[in-house]
N, C-alpha and C positions, 0 to 999 in steps of 0.2 A: 504494500500500500504506500502510495506517495502522497505526502502532504505538500500542498502548494504554498508558496510564499507570496504569490500574486493572484488576482482573480483570473479564472480560466476564461478564454475567449471562444472556445469551441464547445465540444461535447453537447450537441443537441440531443433531445430525447424523442424517440418515436412514441406517438400518442395513439392509443387504441381505444375503441369503444368498450363498453362494459362487457360485450361478448367477444372481446379480443380480436376484433377486425379493425384494420386501419381506418381512421376517419376519412381519408382519401387515399387513392392508390397512385395517382399521378397529378401533382407531386405528392410524395408521402407526407403525412402529417408530422412535422418536426417542430418542436418548441425549443427555444433557447433555454439553457440550464437555469437562468434566473426565474423564468415563468414556471418551470417545473418545480423548483424549490418552493415557490409561492403556493402552487397548487397542492403540494404535499402538506404544507403547514395549514392550509385552509381545509384540509381533509376532502379534497375533490377528486383525488386520484389514489390509486394503489400502485406501489412500486413493484414492477415485475422483474427488472434486472438493473444492475448498477455498473458503472465504470469503476476502475481502480482508483480514480481521482477522488480526493476528499476536500470538502470545503469546511471551514470551521470559524467559530467566533470564540471569544474567551471562555464561554461556558458550554458550547455545543459543537459537535462534530457530525458530519453526514457525508456518506458517499454520494457522488453525483448519479442520479438515476439515468439509465440509458433507454429504458422502456417503461412506460407507465400506461395504466388503463383507467379510463374514467369510471367513476363509481355509479353514475346514472346515465 
């Protein structure tokens, strides 16, 4: 696991419907990592898979999601 010293600029996440189908096929539904972290905290998505990259604050650490599914 690698801890970053600066904010990551890549690492988008694939977004799936609640039935695990992509929201769109062309282009694929990709969200930037910032939007995915926000959706995780707002409890709107379930994390299906993660990258090895970690983001953290002084009191919290989280692996960057690579695939998420919407809850509804």
